[in-house]
N, C-alpha and C positions, 0 to 999 in steps of 0.2 A: 663491102656493101655498108658495113658498119663505118669505114673507116671514112667510106664519101659523106657516108652523114655529120661525121664528126666533124670532120673538114668546112663541111657548109655550115655546121654553126659558130664552125672561128672564123665565119666570111661573115656572119653576121651581127657577131661580135664584135667587129671590129666596125662593121656598118651601122651597131649601137650610138657614135660618137658622130656619126654619119649624117642617121636618120632624125627629122624633125618631123611631128604628128598635130594636129590642129590641140593645142592648149586647153585648159581646161579652165572655167571659170578661175581666177586669182583676183584680187585687192589691187584696185589702183593704186601704181606706187608716181611719183610724184619724182618724175624723170621724163627727161625729152627723151630719153632711150627707148621707153615703152611707150606700146600702143598698144588697142585690141589684145592682149590679153598673153601682153609678151615682147620682148625687149627685138631692139632692131640698130640694125650698121647704118651706116649716113648713107653709105652707098646702099646698092635692091642689086642682088645677084640668085645666080638659084644655085643652091647647095643641093646637093647630092639623096635622091629618094628611096624610096624603095620602089617606087620606077625604076628605079639604074640597079635593082641587086640584080636582075639576070646577066646584065652585060658587065657587072662588073665579077659575079661569078665566072659566065662565059673568060674572062681576062684569067683571071686569077690561077687561072687551070692550064689555059691555053699558054701564056708569055711566059719565057723561058726570063727566068732568073739567079744571080749568078748573086754570089758573095752573101745570102741571105743574111749570115749572122756570121763570126768569126771564128775561127777554125781550133786556133788555142785560146788558153786563156788571159781577159783582156788584164794587165797591170793594177794594183789598187792598193792602195799608202792607206795602212790603218789608220785608222785616227783615235788615240785612246788617249787616255787619261793624262798622259806626260806631258804629249805632242798638246791638247791645251793648253795645259800648265806654262809651258814655254814660250808662249806666244806673247810680244810682248803689250804691257800692259793698256796702248794707248791708239792699237793699231784697230785698224778694218781690217780685219781679213776674211774671206769666203774658201769653202770648202764646195769643190764638186761633187755629188750625194751620187753625181748618175740621172741621166738624163735633162729631166728642169729642174731640179730637189738640189740645194746651196741649205749650208748651215754657213751662217754667218758670226761674225764676233767685232763687235762693236762696244772698245771697251773696256769693261767686263760682263756685258751683258749678250744674249745669244740670240740668235735669230736663225728661224730657217722657210725657205721661199718654197712651194709645192713641195714637197715633203710626201712621196712614194716611196714606203719600204717592202710593198709587196714583190710577191716572186711572177706575177701579174699583175697587167694593165687592163684589169675586165671585169667586168660585175661573176665570174667564176675565179673558183680555186685551180681548177682542172682544165681549162682552156682560153685560148685567150694570150694575146706578143708578152714571152715569158724574158724574165731578165734576161741580160749576157753575164753579167757580174753580182756578187754581192754586195751590199750599202759595205760603205768601208769604217760603219759602227755603226751597231743595234741602237732600240727606243733607250731599251734598257740603260742605258752606256751613255745615252746624251746626257750633259746638264741641265739647269732648270732653264726651260725658254722663256725668251723677255714676250716677243711675240711669234706668230707664223702668219707669212702674206701669201696669201691661194691668188692666182690670175685667174683662174674658172675651173668650170667641176664637170672634166672630161679626165678619165679613169687614169689618162698619165700625170696628173696633176693636181687630184684629189683622191687620197687613199684613205677609203671610213675605218680599213684597221686602225692607220699609223693614227690617226684622228682619235680614234677611240682606244690606244696605245699608250696617245700621249697628253689625254684628260691629267687631270692635273698635276702638269707639268707643264703646265704652258698659261700665260699670261693675258694678252691679247690675241685673239684672231682679226688681221684684218683683210676684208672679204671687199669683194664686189656687191652691189646691191639686191639683192636678194638670197645668196647663196646663205648668209644666216640660216635657211630658213633647216638646211639639208644639217648643217652645225648640230640645231636645238634637238633636230630628232635624233640625233646618237650622241644625245651628251653633254653637249656643251655649255656652258653656264649664257642664257643670253648677257648679263652683264660682260661678260671677256669677249662680246663678240663686236666690232664695230666693221660697220657697212656700210662705203662709198659707193658714193655716181661718180662717173668720170668729170674729173676739175678738182672733184673735193678731194681736203686733204684732211691726216690728222697726226697730233704731235704723243708719239708715245715714247718716254724716256728722254736717249738721245735722239729717237731718228721723227725724222720728219717724213711722212710719206701718204703719196699724192695717187687714187687711183687717175692713171690716163688711158685715151682711148686703144684700142685694136679692132681690127678687124679678121672678126670669126663668130665663133655660135658656143650655146651653148647646150647641155642636154645630158644627164644618163641611163635613158630609157627611151621605149617610142611614145610618150605623152609630152616626155616636159622638155618639147623642144623651147630654146631661147625662156626658158622661163625665171631663169636669173643672167644676170650679165659677168661678160666677160670685161678683162683690163689691164692693160700693163699699168709697169709701175716705176714713180722715183722714189729713190732712197737715198736722203741725203742726212749728213746729223752738221756740226759748224765747218768742220774739216773735208768733207769728201761726197763724193756724189755719182750714185747707180742708177741706170736702165736698166727695168728690165723689161720686155717684148712681151714675159706672156707666149699666147698661141697667137698669129696674125698676118695675113694673107697684108702686101706691100697696099698702103695707101700713103695718098697726104697728109695722116693725121703725124707723122712721126715729122717733118718740116715743123708744124706747129708745136708739137710739143717742144723742139731741138730749140724753139724760138720761146718757148716762155721759158724752161728748163734747162738746156745747154746750156754751157759743152757740162761732160760731164769724163769722168775719170776712167769710171768704165762703163761698156754697154754689154750685159745678156744678150745674144739676140740668136731670136728660132732662126735655126739652121738645119732642118733636116726634115727627112718624112712628106718635104713635097709630091708633088704629078699632077701630071696633067690632067685628072680629073677631078681637084680639086686646087683650083689658081688663084681662088680669091680667097683662102683662107691659111694657105702656108705659103711661104716665101720659096722661092728660089734662091742657090749662095747669092746669085746677083741681086738680088733684091737684099735681099739681108745685108750685105756690105754695105748699098744705098742708104736702106735706113740708118743701119750708124755712123754713116756719112750727113744722113737728115737732120739726127739729133742729136749730133755735134759730138761725140763718142772721142774721148781719148784711144787707150785701147780696148782690142773685142775679143768675148769670150762666146763662143760659136757654140748654142747647147740644145737641146732639143734631138738630140744622136746618142749613138754610142749604145744604146741602153735595151732600146725595144726596137723587134722590126715594126716596121707603122707604113711602111708605102712601098714602093715596088724596087727603088733602084739602091744600089749597094748600100751595105751597112755601113762601107767607111766611106762614099763618094762624096757626102757631105761633107769632109773633115778638107780632102785633098783638093775639091772645088774651092773651097772661102780659102785656102793656103792658098791658092797658086793667083786667085783673086786678090788677095791683103797686098803680095808682093808686086803685084799691077798697077794696083792703086795705093800705096805707102800706108799703108792701114797696119797699125801695131796690134794684129794678134797674137790671142793668147792661148794653145790648149793644154791646160792642166792635166796631168793623171786622174782618173778618181781619188780623191783622198788629198791632193796635195794638197797643202796650203798655199793659198795667193793674199797677197798683199795688193789690195786697188792701187796702189801708188809706184810700189814696188816694180822694178824687176821682174821675170815672170817667165813661167815655163811654155815655151816651144820647144816640144819632144812628140814630133810624131810618134806616138808609142803605138797607131793605131797600123802602121804599117811591119807588115810580115805576118802578119795573123792571121793571112787566110791563103 
């Protein structure tokens, strides 16, 4: 009985990031996306809610699942001070830290995207999706960080413990509208936070950062659904261009982003945690590849996979499907080992490291 209760609580944790409730009163924000106390997608659709909980729990216990997690250790390359010191001075290099977290070096400055270092993507330390692998570098070992880019406030993208640990090491946090409220509550100085609406831009050091649309939602509990905005990001300097999708269902906004800001040297596109029960807020691999084409991407790096169990599909399925699709459509796809340095313009890793782990 105890195990059943714990599993049921675990299901509730998973639903924390899918359930929405009536928001409390909030200040009016001057944004086309903000109305009646919360943010909205351009397309209206029904998202999962508490009324769907019984059916979800039934599916959770009754549906047969295979390869929920890897049986053998996922390969990880440690990011050491020596590795960082040997990077070319003028390069645009990124390291995948796991899931949708990245460390980027732009010339002499370092950036983080959606840094999640905690063991679980959950409001609790003892339950919820647990990491398949360690991060390739600890927060204490990170160099000073010029900026942190956040796509939205779900637990697998916004890690409260990491934000607190990073405080004092980071120059600027560039986030979607209203997400700064969370950061200020966690001790980040207001002057260090830049909040952007869709299509707004900011220049921080070498980088031009533009918040672009995504089709998703936000919330860290049962009372704050869509109280903060969610974004994809255009990240550019004079010589390089990167698109990061954040979390998103497939929508016509990708084509508009490509029209205004493409082409991109590299796209980091969500490719994982898709399911028939939430088709509007996450993409299938087929849709992920189309999003890459829509934004006019060069190389594609599939993210949002390989670190947490967040859906019903096998943990390795997103990799296999997207690699097969890339061959069919002649898309240059890269699949770096966690911690491997990737130069945004150079020939990169295509090793199928996930094979043979189950």
